C-alpha positions, 0 to 999 in steps of 0.5 A: 500499499502506498505511504500516505506521507508518499502519496500527498508529495507531488504530481511526481508521487510515482518516481519518489515512491519509485526512488524511495523503495528502490533506493539503496540510501535511506529516505526517510521524512520526518516533521519539524521536530524530528520524528519519524514520518517514513522510513524507506526500505533501505532504512529498515534494512540498514537500521534493523527495526521495521518501518512501523517501530520508527514511525512516530519516534524522535529520531534523536534518541537514535543519535550517538549522545555525542553527535547531538549538538553538532546535529541540533545545530544543523537542524537550526540552519536547516530550519533557516536555509531549507538545507544542509548536510550532516554527518553523525552516528546513528544506533541500529538495533543490535545497539551498534553505531553506524555512521550517516552522512546525511542531505536533508532538505525542508519542505517549509514554506511551499504549498502542495495539493491536489494542484501542486500541493499537499492538503493537510500538511500544516507544518514544514516536512524534512525529507532525509536522504541518509548514506551509510559511510561507517567503512568510509569513516573506518578508513578516514580514521585509520588515515588520521591514526597513521598520520599522527603516527607518522607526524610523531615518528617523524618529529621524534625519531632520531633517523631522518626521514624524507620524501622525494619524488623519482627523480630524487627531489626532496618533498618532504624532510623530517625534524632529524634533518637539522640535527644530522645533516645541519640544513633546515627543512625549506633549504632542503625542499625542491633540492635533487638529493644526489647534490649532497652525495659523495661524488664517488658514492654517485654510480653505486646510488644510482644503481640501487635506485634503478633496482628500487624502482623495479623492485619497490624497495632496496637499501644503499650505504653512501657519504653524504654531505652536511651544511659544514661541508663534513662527510657522514655515511647513511644507510638508507632504507628506500620505498615507494610510498603506497597510494601513490599513482604509479605513473607519478611516484613518490620515495620515502627513505629512512637514512641513519647516520652510520659514520661511527659504525663505518669508523669502527668497520673500518678500525676492525678491516685493519686489524684483519688486515694486520692479522692477516699480514701477521699470520703469512708474514715470517716472523724473523725476515718479514717475507712470506710464510711457509703459510703465504709459500703454500696459498701463492703457489696454489693461486698462480698455478691455477692461473698458470693452467687457466692461461696454459703458461709457464711456472717455475719455483726456486728452491734456496738453501744457505750452504753449511748454515748449521756450522755458521750458527755453531760459529757466530751464534744464532743471534748473527744467525738470525741476522744472516737469515735476515740479510738473505731474505732482503737480498733476494727480495731486492733482486727480484724486479716484478711485483708477481715474484714471491720470495718466502721463508719456507723453514729453517734456511730454507727460501723459495721463490715462486716466479710466475709466467718464467720458463727454465732458461729465465728461472735458471737466469734469476736463480744465477743473479741471486746466486751471485748476489749474495756471493757479492755480500761477502758475509764472512763464514769461517765454518764454510767448506767452500769458500771464506764467505757466505754462499748459497745453492739453488734448484730451479724446476718449470713446468706448464701445468695442466688440470691433471697436475698438482703443485706438489710435482714441482716443489719436488723437482725443484728440491731434486734440483736443490739436491743435486746442486749441494751434491755436486759441490754446493755454491751453483745453480741446478735445473731439474731434468725429468729423466728420460 
């Protein structure tokens, strides 16, 4: 049955009836005091009341107490102007409050009847179209909470929080910028962040920026310049700012001053390098020790296999060193070892050549890219250099001065070969040099 209130509204009653009955928004009609005169089907569904339960009830009793004052003010505006939009909470039958945004139109001052007037209507009526905006309000509340939280974080965080456009220009900087970079926010807004980054770090930062534009996130470590010109170390985490147009992305950057950490890392690296140096250097002579010899021989062996190149090894022994110690004492013996090590090292002209203390009075020299002829030449030069030092050696059976014997071995290694073979060959050549009278060079000759 047609509602009597709707039946007399206008000649467009059929259209109004259709809209009221089928609109997803709640349509209600009230008297000037706010009492319900009509509630649409959508209203019954939203509020969970039947129309009979609401008609005649004061609508204000359903409005949240905290929203009463604003609703009353809007009501007064409505009676004065004839139209108002109001946002408020209203209680459903289950007791839960939902948010409504209502457009309210007053019919006050208009005459209606069979010929465009409403008979038996002596006071203004209010037509209210209400939309459930609870979900929107929840989103707005969440966004407000996020904004408030962001405000607190940016204001009190010791890390610097910045927002940039895709080109890297500052759009926002947090309060920490003053403490960390010494700039006021107005000095940075609109300025490209790359202008402050150390020139040597531009490449890695741009590479990370490009990866971030693909992956949506990235971390960079770089140096950035403070206002006084000093560079400090930054570790920055970069992400896309959510909710932005992909065609116009914005980036949020969390930057932390890690200068002290970098200083400690550099100190630790220096200590590790020193320890590495100590672990591979002979404590007495300062040249490579046996461990370093093993590492370098394997490294150069693999390199020779890769490039099918020659590698040579010299094994050096001080002639009659035990009698030298017995004659001059161990302190003089140590000085002798230092002199020999230094002389051998100075004789080597290439940075890739390596001299090590193999053990006791034995030394070894690794000669990459060197064939048998070259190895013999280097060995003879070393032998002659030591002889020219004229270190007195009364205990020698072959000379009044210190001499050395050298064995050489050369090979082009293959994947099937082993570095131990060249050590064995050089040792065998050294043995031949010592058996042959010492103070000489012998090269390993493979037996046929």
